[in-house]
A tleap script that builds the chain and sets N, CA, C and O, in Angstrom:
source leaprc.protein.ff14SB
mol = sequence {
  NTYR GLY SER ILE HIE ARG ASN SER TYR LEU
  ASP SER PRO ARG VAL LEU LEU PRO THR LEU
  GLN THR ARG ARG CYS PRO ASP LEU LEU ILE
  ALA GLY GLN LEU THR GLY VAL GLU GLY TYR
  VAL GLU SER ILE GLY ALA GLY LEU VAL ALA
  GLY VAL ASN ALA ALA ARG LEU THR ARG GLY
  GLU ALA ALA LEU ALA TRP PRO THR GLY THR
  MET LEU GLY GLY LEU LEU ALA TYR ILE THR
  ASP THR LEU ASP SER ASP ARG PHE GLN PRO
  MET ASN ALA ASN PHE GLY LEU LEU PRO PRO
  VAL LEU ASP ARG LEU ARG GLY ARG HIE ARG
  ARG GLN ALA MET SER GLU SER ALA LEU ARG
  THR ALA ARG ASP PHE VAL GLN THR SER ALA
  LEU TRP CPRO
}
set mol.1.N position { 19.583 -15.926 -18.152 }
set mol.1.CA position { 18.166 -16.759 -18.623 }
set mol.1.C position { 17.610 -17.762 -17.566 }
set mol.1.O position { 18.197 -18.573 -16.849 }
set mol.2.N position { 16.599 -17.523 -17.668 }
set mol.2.CA position { 16.084 -18.750 -16.770 }
set mol.2.C position { 16.282 -18.598 -15.228 }
set mol.2.O position { 15.856 -19.495 -14.500 }
set mol.3.N position { 16.929 -17.469 -14.676 }
set mol.3.CA position { 17.755 -17.495 -13.695 }
set mol.3.C position { 16.434 -17.540 -12.488 }
set mol.3.O position { 15.296 -17.504 -12.954 }
set mol.4.N position { 16.582 -17.612 -11.040 }
set mol.4.CA position { 15.413 -17.719 -10.182 }
set mol.4.C position { 16.596 -16.984 -9.198 }
set mol.4.O position { 17.745 -17.240 -8.839 }
set mol.5.N position { 15.424 -15.735 -8.958 }
set mol.5.CA position { 15.805 -14.955 -7.587 }
set mol.5.C position { 14.964 -14.800 -6.584 }
set mol.5.O position { 13.748 -14.884 -6.755 }
set mol.6.N position { 15.567 -14.532 -5.307 }
set mol.6.CA position { 14.306 -14.586 -4.251 }
set mol.6.C position { 14.759 -13.267 -3.468 }
set mol.6.O position { 15.880 -12.817 -3.236 }
set mol.7.N position { 13.452 -12.804 -3.142 }
set mol.7.CA position { 13.559 -11.372 -2.161 }
set mol.7.C position { 13.358 -11.581 -0.937 }
set mol.7.O position { 12.466 -12.362 -0.606 }
set mol.8.N position { 13.841 -11.179 -0.350 }
set mol.8.CA position { 13.620 -10.744 1.408 }
set mol.8.C position { 12.964 -10.265 1.521 }
set mol.8.O position { 12.920 -9.284 0.778 }
set mol.9.N position { 11.860 -10.435 2.484 }
set mol.9.CA position { 10.254 -9.494 3.035 }
set mol.9.C position { 10.219 -10.232 4.229 }
set mol.9.O position { 10.650 -11.335 4.563 }
set mol.10.N position { 9.213 -8.788 5.121 }
set mol.10.CA position { 8.897 -9.385 6.087 }
set mol.10.C position { 7.839 -10.009 6.491 }
set mol.10.O position { 7.013 -9.970 5.579 }
set mol.11.N position { 7.442 -10.564 7.388 }
set mol.11.CA position { 6.050 -11.450 7.593 }
set mol.11.C position { 4.837 -10.270 7.986 }
set mol.11.O position { 4.027 -10.106 8.898 }
set mol.12.N position { 5.208 -9.601 6.789 }
set mol.12.CA position { 4.062 -8.044 7.015 }
set mol.12.C position { 2.737 -8.098 8.160 }
set mol.12.O position { 2.483 -7.325 9.084 }
set mol.13.N position { 2.168 -9.076 7.793 }
set mol.13.CA position { 0.723 -9.111 8.378 }
set mol.13.C position { 1.042 -8.912 10.094 }
set mol.13.O position { 0.304 -8.290 10.858 }
set mol.14.N position { 2.055 -9.456 10.394 }
set mol.14.CA position { 2.406 -9.661 11.962 }
set mol.14.C position { 2.909 -8.644 12.159 }
set mol.14.O position { 2.550 -8.075 13.190 }
set mol.15.N position { 3.970 -7.940 11.270 }
set mol.15.CA position { 4.736 -7.099 11.837 }
set mol.15.C position { 4.901 -5.686 11.298 }
set mol.15.O position { 5.715 -4.924 11.822 }
set mol.16.N position { 4.207 -5.344 10.343 }
set mol.16.CA position { 3.770 -3.871 10.112 }
set mol.16.C position { 2.166 -3.823 10.018 }
set mol.16.O position { 1.362 -4.706 9.723 }
set mol.17.N position { 1.946 -2.154 10.458 }
set mol.17.CA position { 0.653 -1.562 10.319 }
set mol.17.C position { 0.632 -0.811 8.992 }
set mol.17.O position { 1.592 -0.324 8.395 }
set mol.18.N position { -0.880 -0.815 8.592 }
set mol.18.CA position { -0.846 -0.378 7.127 }
set mol.18.C position { 0.165 0.924 7.203 }
set mol.18.O position { 0.564 1.152 6.061 }
set mol.19.N position { 0.646 1.739 8.035 }
set mol.19.CA position { 0.992 3.131 7.912 }
set mol.19.C position { 2.761 2.756 7.628 }
set mol.19.O position { 3.554 3.691 7.737 }
set mol.20.N position { 3.169 1.660 7.346 }
set mol.20.CA position { 4.181 0.906 7.605 }
set mol.20.C position { 5.259 1.058 8.339 }
set mol.20.O position { 6.460 0.924 8.104 }
set mol.21.N position { 4.202 1.580 9.946 }
set mol.21.CA position { 5.210 1.729 11.338 }
set mol.21.C position { 5.365 0.165 11.754 }
set mol.21.O position { 4.446 -0.607 11.482 }
set mol.22.N position { 6.400 -0.244 12.339 }
set mol.22.CA position { 6.282 -1.500 12.785 }
set mol.22.C position { 5.111 -1.695 14.066 }
set mol.22.O position { 4.878 -0.657 14.686 }
set mol.23.N position { 4.485 -2.734 14.435 }
set mol.23.CA position { 3.921 -2.963 15.290 }
set mol.23.C position { 4.428 -3.105 16.740 }
set mol.23.O position { 3.738 -3.014 17.755 }
set mol.24.N position { 5.626 -3.322 16.670 }
set mol.24.CA position { 6.012 -3.757 18.182 }
set mol.24.C position { 6.801 -2.072 18.214 }
set mol.24.O position { 6.571 -1.280 19.127 }
set mol.25.N position { 7.730 -1.761 17.050 }
set mol.25.CA position { 8.163 -0.529 17.651 }
set mol.25.C position { 7.715 1.000 16.742 }
set mol.25.O position { 8.552 1.497 15.989 }
set mol.26.N position { 6.431 1.600 16.904 }
set mol.26.CA position { 6.069 2.364 16.180 }
set mol.26.C position { 6.515 3.743 15.639 }
set mol.26.O position { 5.919 4.504 14.877 }
set mol.27.N position { 7.778 3.866 16.263 }
set mol.27.CA position { 8.568 4.431 15.409 }
set mol.27.C position { 9.482 4.385 14.286 }
set mol.27.O position { 9.893 5.311 13.586 }
set mol.28.N position { 9.817 2.692 14.220 }
set mol.28.CA position { 10.668 2.442 13.011 }
set mol.28.C position { 9.492 1.923 11.649 }
set mol.28.O position { 8.591 1.083 11.638 }
set mol.29.N position { 9.827 2.526 10.977 }
set mol.29.CA position { 9.120 2.208 9.473 }
set mol.29.C position { 9.431 1.706 8.289 }
set mol.29.O position { 10.115 2.500 7.643 }
set mol.30.N position { 9.205 0.695 7.730 }
set mol.30.CA position { 10.374 -0.234 6.485 }
set mol.30.C position { 9.106 0.063 5.521 }
set mol.30.O position { 7.877 0.121 5.536 }
set mol.31.N position { 10.700 0.275 4.319 }
set mol.31.CA position { 9.738 0.634 2.887 }
set mol.31.C position { 10.438 -0.508 1.720 }
set mol.31.O position { 11.329 -1.303 2.019 }
set mol.32.N position { 9.966 -0.414 0.680 }
set mol.32.CA position { 10.294 -0.671 -0.167 }
set mol.32.C position { 10.006 -2.536 -0.189 }
set mol.32.O position { 9.047 -3.007 0.423 }
set mol.33.N position { 10.873 -3.325 -0.886 }
set mol.33.CA position { 10.562 -5.015 -1.307 }
set mol.33.C position { 10.452 -5.191 -0.053 }
set mol.33.O position { 9.409 -5.779 0.234 }
set mol.34.N position { 10.962 -4.981 0.634 }
set mol.34.CA position { 11.171 -5.643 2.634 }
set mol.34.C position { 9.596 -5.679 3.425 }
set mol.34.O position { 9.148 -6.346 4.357 }
set mol.35.N position { 9.045 -4.636 2.568 }
set mol.35.CA position { 7.404 -4.285 3.434 }
set mol.35.C position { 6.591 -5.975 2.597 }
set mol.35.O position { 5.910 -6.752 3.266 }
set mol.36.N position { 6.837 -6.145 1.389 }
set mol.36.CA position { 6.090 -7.492 1.198 }
set mol.36.C position { 5.536 -7.123 -0.227 }
set mol.36.O position { 4.729 -7.790 -0.875 }
set mol.37.N position { 6.233 -5.709 -0.661 }
set mol.37.CA position { 5.526 -5.357 -2.543 }
set mol.37.C position { 6.328 -5.769 -3.190 }
set mol.37.O position { 7.449 -5.660 -2.692 }
set mol.38.N position { 6.284 -6.210 -4.104 }
set mol.38.CA position { 7.007 -6.994 -5.396 }
set mol.38.C position { 6.678 -5.665 -6.830 }
set mol.38.O position { 5.587 -5.194 -7.151 }
set mol.39.N position { 7.696 -5.443 -7.277 }
set mol.39.CA position { 8.330 -4.190 -8.320 }
set mol.39.C position { 8.325 -3.161 -8.093 }
set mol.39.O position { 7.745 -2.730 -7.096 }
set mol.40.N position { 9.060 -2.295 -9.054 }
set mol.40.CA position { 9.820 -0.956 -8.685 }
set mol.40.C position { 8.736 0.011 -8.046 }
set mol.40.O position { 8.871 0.587 -6.967 }
set mol.41.N position { 7.457 0.108 -9.032 }
set mol.41.CA position { 7.116 1.300 -8.646 }
set mol.41.C position { 6.118 0.841 -6.988 }
set mol.41.O position { 5.732 1.558 -6.065 }
set mol.42.N position { 6.041 -0.079 -7.142 }
set mol.42.CA position { 5.267 0.021 -5.677 }
set mol.42.C position { 6.486 -0.410 -4.725 }
set mol.42.O position { 6.121 -0.399 -3.549 }
set mol.43.N position { 7.607 -0.725 -4.862 }
set mol.43.CA position { 8.764 -0.107 -3.872 }
set mol.43.C position { 8.417 1.423 -3.305 }
set mol.43.O position { 8.205 1.794 -2.151 }
set mol.44.N position { 8.441 2.169 -4.558 }
set mol.44.CA position { 8.747 3.442 -4.770 }
set mol.44.C position { 7.585 3.741 -3.630 }
set mol.44.O position { 7.910 4.040 -2.481 }
set mol.45.N position { 6.133 3.629 -4.062 }
set mol.45.CA position { 4.910 3.822 -3.567 }
set mol.45.C position { 5.467 3.641 -2.017 }
set mol.45.O position { 5.413 4.692 -1.379 }
set mol.46.N position { 5.961 2.569 -1.337 }
set mol.46.CA position { 6.041 1.866 -0.168 }
set mol.46.C position { 6.809 2.881 0.363 }
set mol.46.O position { 6.433 3.413 1.408 }
set mol.47.N position { 8.131 3.346 -0.349 }
set mol.47.CA position { 8.760 4.524 0.306 }
set mol.47.C position { 8.311 5.919 0.639 }
set mol.47.O position { 8.713 6.682 1.518 }
set mol.48.N position { 7.599 6.034 -0.061 }
set mol.48.CA position { 7.074 7.297 -0.229 }
set mol.48.C position { 5.896 7.813 0.984 }
set mol.48.O position { 5.561 8.943 1.340 }
set mol.49.N position { 5.378 6.217 1.496 }
set mol.49.CA position { 4.323 6.174 2.716 }
set mol.49.C position { 5.072 6.279 4.030 }
set mol.49.O position { 4.842 6.906 5.064 }
set mol.50.N position { 6.333 5.215 3.538 }
set mol.50.CA position { 7.002 5.148 5.101 }
set mol.50.C position { 8.033 7.048 5.255 }
set mol.50.O position { 8.343 7.710 6.246 }
set mol.51.N position { 8.241 7.287 3.760 }
set mol.51.CA position { 8.978 8.799 4.073 }
set mol.51.C position { 7.996 10.317 4.588 }
set mol.51.O position { 8.366 11.357 5.133 }
set mol.52.N position { 6.696 9.870 4.141 }
set mol.52.CA position { 5.979 11.029 4.383 }
set mol.52.C position { 5.800 10.893 6.073 }
set mol.52.O position { 6.118 11.742 6.905 }
set mol.53.N position { 5.203 9.582 6.312 }
set mol.53.CA position { 4.941 9.095 7.833 }
set mol.53.C position { 6.329 9.627 8.482 }
set mol.53.O position { 6.420 10.707 9.066 }
set mol.54.N position { 7.257 8.835 8.321 }
set mol.54.CA position { 8.554 9.327 9.255 }
set mol.54.C position { 8.389 11.190 9.634 }
set mol.54.O position { 8.347 11.668 10.767 }
set mol.55.N position { 8.332 11.844 8.523 }
set mol.55.CA position { 8.528 13.522 8.682 }
set mol.55.C position { 7.146 13.361 9.239 }
set mol.55.O position { 7.238 13.999 10.288 }
set mol.56.N position { 6.058 12.951 9.188 }
set mol.56.CA position { 4.998 13.200 10.036 }
set mol.56.C position { 4.978 12.998 12.130 }
set mol.56.O position { 4.638 13.489 13.206 }
set mol.57.N position { 5.411 12.268 11.669 }
set mol.57.CA position { 6.013 11.646 13.092 }
set mol.57.C position { 7.089 12.531 13.656 }
set mol.57.O position { 7.099 12.868 14.841 }
set mol.58.N position { 7.968 12.888 12.807 }
set mol.58.CA position { 9.033 13.732 13.476 }
set mol.58.C position { 8.273 15.306 13.696 }
set mol.58.O position { 8.883 16.138 14.367 }
set mol.59.N position { 7.233 15.576 13.237 }
set mol.59.CA position { 6.528 16.880 13.625 }
set mol.59.C position { 5.354 16.501 15.026 }
set mol.59.O position { 4.605 17.262 15.638 }
set mol.60.N position { 5.553 15.255 15.154 }
set mol.60.CA position { 4.472 14.790 16.161 }
set mol.60.C position { 3.191 14.533 15.631 }
set mol.60.O position { 2.361 13.976 16.349 }
set mol.61.N position { 2.856 14.929 14.239 }
set mol.61.CA position { 1.576 14.289 14.002 }
set mol.61.C position { 1.618 12.439 13.937 }
set mol.61.O position { 2.548 11.655 14.126 }
set mol.62.N position { 0.392 12.255 13.637 }
set mol.62.CA position { -0.276 10.840 13.295 }
set mol.62.C position { 0.186 10.310 12.425 }
set mol.62.O position { -0.258 10.834 11.404 }
set mol.63.N position { 0.829 9.564 12.203 }
set mol.63.CA position { 1.049 8.712 10.477 }
set mol.63.C position { -0.670 8.442 9.931 }
set mol.63.O position { -1.730 8.381 10.554 }
set mol.64.N position { -0.336 8.330 8.544 }
set mol.64.CA position { -1.308 8.060 7.799 }
set mol.64.C position { -1.197 6.972 7.153 }
set mol.64.O position { -0.072 6.506 6.971 }
set mol.65.N position { -2.336 6.326 6.662 }
set mol.65.CA position { -2.261 5.299 6.019 }
set mol.65.C position { -2.920 6.224 4.688 }
set mol.65.O position { -3.152 7.424 4.542 }
set mol.66.N position { -3.096 4.950 3.771 }
set mol.66.CA position { -3.649 5.629 2.380 }
set mol.66.C position { -5.156 4.772 2.390 }
set mol.66.O position { -5.427 3.675 2.879 }
set mol.67.N position { -5.971 5.713 1.671 }
set mol.67.CA position { -7.001 4.837 1.759 }
set mol.67.C position { -7.080 3.564 0.601 }
set mol.67.O position { -6.661 3.337 -0.534 }
set mol.68.N position { -7.781 2.991 1.502 }
set mol.68.CA position { -7.905 1.548 0.527 }
set mol.68.C position { -8.312 1.917 -1.091 }
set mol.68.O position { -7.912 1.320 -2.091 }
set mol.69.N position { -8.979 2.765 -1.050 }
set mol.69.CA position { -9.736 2.930 -2.582 }
set mol.69.C position { -8.221 3.031 -3.535 }
set mol.69.O position { -8.067 2.766 -4.727 }
set mol.70.N position { -7.457 3.394 -2.772 }
set mol.70.CA position { -6.621 3.460 -4.027 }
set mol.70.C position { -5.493 2.387 -4.260 }
set mol.70.O position { -5.319 1.441 -3.491 }
set mol.71.N position { -4.836 2.589 -5.248 }
set mol.71.CA position { -3.834 1.479 -5.946 }
set mol.71.C position { -2.716 1.184 -4.576 }
set mol.71.O position { -2.712 0.100 -3.993 }
set mol.72.N position { -2.085 1.973 -4.313 }
set mol.72.CA position { -1.501 1.966 -3.143 }
set mol.72.C position { -1.875 1.842 -1.902 }
set mol.72.O position { -1.106 1.128 -1.258 }
set mol.73.N position { -2.929 2.342 -1.201 }
set mol.73.CA position { -3.733 2.061 -0.595 }
set mol.73.C position { -3.880 0.492 0.067 }
set mol.73.O position { -3.441 -0.064 1.073 }
set mol.74.N position { -4.772 0.092 -1.105 }
set mol.74.CA position { -5.032 -1.149 -1.242 }
set mol.74.C position { -3.968 -2.333 -1.324 }
set mol.74.O position { -4.268 -3.439 -0.874 }
set mol.75.N position { -2.986 -2.144 -1.780 }
set mol.75.CA position { -1.707 -2.851 -1.463 }
set mol.75.C position { -1.074 -2.884 -0.060 }
set mol.75.O position { -0.653 -3.850 0.575 }
set mol.76.N position { -1.109 -1.840 0.194 }
set mol.76.CA position { -0.543 -1.927 1.760 }
set mol.76.C position { -1.432 -2.419 2.814 }
set mol.76.O position { -1.022 -2.974 3.834 }
set mol.77.N position { -2.835 -2.170 2.498 }
set mol.77.CA position { -3.696 -2.923 3.208 }
set mol.77.C position { -3.462 -4.359 2.913 }
set mol.77.O position { -3.659 -5.037 3.922 }
set mol.78.N position { -3.038 -5.196 1.664 }
set mol.78.CA position { -3.383 -6.349 1.535 }
set mol.78.C position { -1.986 -6.976 2.285 }
set mol.78.O position { -2.005 -8.007 2.958 }
set mol.79.N position { -1.097 -6.371 2.103 }
set mol.79.CA position { 0.437 -6.519 2.688 }
set mol.79.C position { 0.431 -6.752 4.557 }
set mol.79.O position { 1.015 -7.626 5.198 }
set mol.80.N position { -0.509 -5.548 5.101 }
set mol.80.CA position { -0.435 -5.574 6.182 }
set mol.80.C position { -1.934 -6.455 6.986 }
set mol.80.O position { -2.072 -6.547 8.206 }
set mol.81.N position { -2.651 -6.865 6.232 }
set mol.81.CA position { -4.026 -7.564 6.781 }
set mol.81.C position { -4.127 -8.685 6.086 }
set mol.81.O position { -5.116 -8.616 5.355 }
set mol.82.N position { -3.370 -10.019 5.942 }
set mol.82.CA position { -3.893 -10.391 4.660 }
set mol.82.C position { -4.834 -11.664 6.189 }
set mol.82.O position { -4.682 -11.808 7.402 }
set mol.83.N position { -5.583 -12.172 5.298 }
set mol.83.CA position { -6.300 -13.137 6.421 }
set mol.83.C position { -5.583 -13.877 7.177 }
set mol.83.O position { -5.397 -13.716 8.384 }
set mol.84.N position { -4.904 -15.211 6.086 }
set mol.84.CA position { -4.124 -16.031 6.559 }
set mol.84.C position { -2.473 -15.775 6.129 }
set mol.84.O position { -1.747 -16.021 5.165 }
set mol.85.N position { -2.360 -15.124 7.475 }
set mol.85.CA position { -0.786 -14.418 7.515 }
set mol.85.C position { 0.451 -16.075 7.376 }
set mol.85.O position { 1.666 -15.893 7.304 }
set mol.86.N position { 0.108 -16.900 7.368 }
set mol.86.CA position { 0.818 -18.044 7.344 }
set mol.86.C position { 1.136 -18.251 5.947 }
set mol.86.O position { 2.163 -18.884 5.700 }
set mol.87.N position { 0.457 -17.841 5.032 }
set mol.87.CA position { 0.357 -17.919 3.785 }
set mol.87.C position { 0.707 -16.885 2.981 }
set mol.87.O position { 0.526 -16.774 1.769 }
set mol.88.N position { 1.382 -15.900 3.979 }
set mol.88.CA position { 1.807 -14.306 3.109 }
set mol.88.C position { 2.641 -14.822 2.318 }
set mol.88.O position { 3.357 -15.800 2.529 }
set mol.89.N position { 2.530 -13.800 0.840 }
set mol.89.CA position { 3.213 -13.965 -0.233 }
set mol.89.C position { 3.306 -12.440 -0.651 }
set mol.89.O position { 2.337 -11.680 -0.636 }
set mol.90.N position { 4.484 -12.117 -0.995 }
set mol.90.CA position { 4.787 -10.622 -1.937 }
set mol.90.C position { 3.846 -10.055 -2.849 }
set mol.90.O position { 3.656 -10.969 -3.651 }
set mol.91.N position { 3.124 -9.053 -3.207 }
set mol.91.CA position { 1.912 -8.741 -4.099 }
set mol.91.C position { 2.257 -7.658 -4.813 }
set mol.91.O position { 2.838 -6.732 -4.249 }
set mol.92.N position { 1.932 -7.603 -6.255 }
set mol.92.CA position { 2.104 -6.514 -6.961 }
set mol.92.C position { 0.903 -5.730 -6.947 }
set mol.92.O position { -0.157 -6.198 -6.533 }
set mol.93.N position { 1.016 -4.586 -7.371 }
set mol.93.CA position { -0.208 -4.116 -7.516 }
set mol.93.C position { -1.168 -4.394 -8.853 }
set mol.93.O position { -0.712 -4.475 -9.994 }
set mol.94.N position { -2.284 -4.498 -8.582 }
set mol.94.CA position { -3.689 -5.620 -9.512 }
set mol.94.C position { -4.942 -4.818 -9.434 }
set mol.94.O position { -5.083 -4.251 -8.350 }
set mol.95.N position { -5.584 -4.689 -10.026 }
set mol.95.CA position { -6.800 -4.542 -10.176 }
set mol.95.C position { -7.628 -5.334 -8.907 }
set mol.95.O position { -8.567 -4.702 -8.424 }
set mol.96.N position { -7.434 -6.209 -8.542 }
set mol.96.CA position { -7.986 -7.553 -7.655 }
set mol.96.C position { -7.857 -6.431 -6.264 }
set mol.96.O position { -8.668 -6.596 -5.352 }
set mol.97.N position { -7.182 -5.697 -6.187 }
set mol.97.CA position { -6.899 -4.410 -4.598 }
set mol.97.C position { -7.471 -3.952 -4.217 }
set mol.97.O position { -7.546 -3.678 -3.020 }
set mol.98.N position { -8.511 -3.493 -5.529 }
set mol.98.CA position { -9.303 -2.112 -5.593 }
set mol.98.C position { -11.047 -2.613 -5.485 }
set mol.98.O position { -11.499 -3.688 -5.879 }
set mol.99.N position { -11.659 -1.715 -4.968 }
set mol.99.CA position { -13.086 -1.945 -4.307 }
set mol.99.C position { -13.806 -2.481 -5.712 }
set mol.99.O position { -13.428 -2.091 -6.817 }
set mol.100.N position { -14.668 -3.233 -5.558 }
set mol.100.CA position { -15.549 -3.240 -6.750 }
set mol.100.C position { -16.238 -2.353 -7.262 }
set mol.100.O position { -16.863 -1.791 -6.363 }
set mol.101.N position { -16.562 -1.724 -8.699 }
set mol.101.CA position { -17.545 -0.989 -8.985 }
set mol.101.C position { -18.594 -2.049 -8.998 }
set mol.101.O position { -18.641 -3.279 -8.977 }
set mol.102.N position { -19.640 -0.755 -9.053 }
set mol.102.CA position { -20.980 -1.283 -8.452 }
set mol.102.C position { -21.555 -1.703 -9.795 }
set mol.102.O position { -22.109 -2.787 -9.978 }
set mol.103.N position { -21.368 -0.688 -10.795 }
set mol.103.CA position { -21.960 -1.372 -12.250 }
set mol.103.C position { -21.502 -2.299 -12.611 }
set mol.103.O position { -20.363 -2.646 -12.297 }
set mol.104.N position { -22.480 -3.123 -13.575 }
set mol.104.CA position { -21.882 -4.562 -13.709 }
set mol.104.C position { -21.040 -4.055 -15.396 }
set mol.104.O position { -21.596 -4.390 -16.442 }
set mol.105.N position { -19.899 -3.367 -15.426 }
set mol.105.CA position { -19.301 -3.343 -16.568 }
set mol.105.C position { -18.278 -4.642 -16.426 }
set mol.105.O position { -18.010 -5.361 -15.463 }
set mol.106.N position { -17.804 -4.630 -17.854 }
set mol.106.CA position { -16.521 -5.918 -18.147 }
set mol.106.C position { -15.289 -5.348 -18.769 }
set mol.106.O position { -15.368 -4.266 -19.351 }
set mol.107.N position { -14.033 -6.063 -18.682 }
set mol.107.CA position { -12.927 -6.100 -19.343 }
set mol.107.C position { -12.504 -4.439 -19.008 }
set mol.107.O position { -12.526 -4.036 -17.845 }
set mol.108.N position { -12.132 -3.561 -20.119 }
set mol.108.CA position { -11.116 -2.552 -19.966 }
set mol.108.C position { -12.538 -1.448 -19.684 }
set mol.108.O position { -12.111 -0.320 -19.439 }
set mol.109.N position { -13.979 -1.504 -19.665 }
set mol.109.CA position { -14.832 -0.856 -19.289 }
set mol.109.C position { -14.799 -0.734 -17.760 }
set mol.109.O position { -14.943 0.345 -17.186 }
set mol.110.N position { -14.565 -2.108 -17.025 }
set mol.110.CA position { -14.398 -2.226 -15.633 }
set mol.110.C position { -13.169 -1.318 -14.986 }
set mol.110.O position { -13.370 -0.584 -14.019 }
set mol.111.N position { -11.889 -1.446 -15.619 }
set mol.111.CA position { -10.746 -1.204 -15.310 }
set mol.111.C position { -11.058 0.358 -15.229 }
set mol.111.O position { -11.144 1.083 -14.238 }
set mol.112.N position { -11.175 0.594 -16.336 }
set mol.112.CA position { -11.454 2.235 -16.666 }
set mol.112.C position { -12.268 2.942 -15.431 }
set mol.112.O position { -11.668 3.825 -14.819 }
set mol.113.N position { -13.395 2.655 -15.091 }
set mol.113.CA position { -13.999 3.075 -13.850 }
set mol.113.C position { -13.422 2.326 -12.281 }
set mol.113.O position { -13.772 2.565 -11.125 }
set mol.114.N position { -13.011 1.928 -12.504 }
set mol.114.CA position { -11.816 1.376 -11.234 }
set mol.114.C position { -11.017 2.469 -11.307 }
set mol.114.O position { -11.120 3.377 -10.482 }
set mol.115.N position { -10.167 2.493 -12.273 }
set mol.115.CA position { -8.988 3.732 -12.085 }
set mol.115.C position { -9.756 5.101 -11.689 }
set mol.115.O position { -9.438 5.704 -10.663 }
set mol.116.N position { -10.713 5.534 -12.489 }
set mol.116.CA position { -11.464 6.647 -12.210 }
set mol.116.C position { -12.054 6.981 -10.822 }
set mol.116.O position { -12.328 8.127 -10.465 }
set mol.117.N position { -12.195 6.062 -10.203 }
set mol.117.CA position { -12.684 5.797 -8.526 }
set mol.117.C position { -11.426 6.489 -8.079 }
set mol.117.O position { -11.179 7.660 -7.789 }
set mol.118.N position { -10.574 5.173 -8.124 }
set mol.118.CA position { -9.006 5.503 -7.606 }
set mol.118.C position { -8.645 7.014 -7.683 }
set mol.118.O position { -8.352 7.719 -6.717 }
set mol.119.N position { -8.701 7.340 -8.785 }
set mol.119.CA position { -7.971 8.702 -8.786 }
set mol.119.C position { -8.887 9.820 -7.901 }
set mol.119.O position { -8.622 10.662 -7.043 }
set mol.120.N position { -9.765 9.488 -8.395 }
set mol.120.CA position { -11.093 10.329 -7.297 }
set mol.120.C position { -10.179 10.341 -5.539 }
set mol.120.O position { -9.504 11.047 -4.789 }
set mol.121.N position { -10.680 9.259 -5.659 }
set mol.121.CA position { -9.844 8.719 -3.828 }
set mol.121.C position { -8.664 9.697 -3.283 }
set mol.121.O position { -8.557 10.563 -2.414 }
set mol.122.N position { -7.983 9.196 -4.093 }
set mol.122.CA position { -6.246 9.582 -3.923 }
set mol.122.C position { -6.388 11.296 -4.262 }
set mol.122.O position { -5.735 12.059 -3.551 }
set mol.123.N position { -7.229 11.845 -5.329 }
set mol.123.CA position { -7.192 13.500 -5.274 }
set mol.123.C position { -7.870 14.066 -3.929 }
set mol.123.O position { -7.525 15.111 -3.378 }
set mol.124.N position { -8.787 13.293 -3.535 }
set mol.124.CA position { -9.735 13.444 -2.017 }
set mol.124.C position { -8.634 13.672 -1.044 }
set mol.124.O position { -8.474 14.746 -0.464 }
set mol.125.N position { -7.723 12.405 -0.849 }
set mol.125.CA position { -6.985 12.086 0.309 }
set mol.125.C position { -5.682 13.402 0.083 }
set mol.125.O position { -5.358 13.995 1.112 }
set mol.126.N position { -5.111 13.737 -1.002 }
set mol.126.CA position { -3.962 14.689 -1.062 }
set mol.126.C position { -4.837 15.782 -0.560 }
set mol.126.O position { -4.619 16.079 0.614 }
set mol.127.N position { -5.700 16.398 -1.114 }
set mol.127.CA position { -6.622 17.143 -0.627 }
set mol.127.C position { -6.664 17.903 0.846 }
set mol.127.O position { -6.320 19.024 1.223 }
set mol.128.N position { -7.245 16.766 1.484 }
set mol.128.CA position { -7.350 17.028 3.116 }
set mol.128.C position { -6.708 16.502 3.635 }
set mol.128.O position { -6.627 16.911 4.793 }
set mol.129.N position { -5.922 15.459 3.354 }
set mol.129.CA position { -5.034 15.032 4.643 }
set mol.129.C position { -3.829 15.708 4.938 }
set mol.129.O position { -2.960 15.084 5.545 }
set mol.130.N position { -3.637 16.872 4.610 }
set mol.130.CA position { -2.568 17.685 4.478 }
set mol.130.C position { -1.161 17.119 4.728 }
set mol.130.O position { -0.336 17.304 5.623 }
set mol.131.N position { -1.188 16.178 3.346 }
set mol.131.CA position { 0.127 15.300 3.321 }
set mol.131.C position { 1.412 16.213 3.880 }
set mol.131.O position { 2.197 15.878 4.768 }
set mol.132.N position { 1.412 17.439 3.130 }
set mol.132.CA position { 2.728 18.162 3.335 }
set mol.132.C position { 2.640 19.302 4.096 }
set mol.132.O position { 1.550 19.684 4.521 }
set mol.133.N position { 3.718 19.919 4.327 }
set mol.133.CA position { 3.634 20.682 5.500 }
set mol.133.C position { 2.966 21.925 4.990 }
set mol.133.O position { 2.719 22.853 5.760 }
savepdb mol mol.pdb
quit
């Protein structure tokens, strides 16, 4: 009770690409909390991206960056492209990572519209990107 823990993480804006490849050695991919994502689901998502891209690289294909219109893509864009990387802090998934909706919706209606948009973007990405062999 009341304990504090500290997670280790990279300076992702300086070290990682949105594909989770390292900038210095593109054959090296990083996954999980080490990337600067916080949370179990977020860490699993980072592992998925790193795993898919590792498989693509071994087949001679280009690594993929998830669309920023999806929660996972928005999160990875945030951790790899924070404007002030001197103040980089790990991030959980949240609606602030998604593009705003054009309608002037509020509350749960706004979040519903953002969720639907993110799901459409994710479906389009999966169907058009040949993620799986």
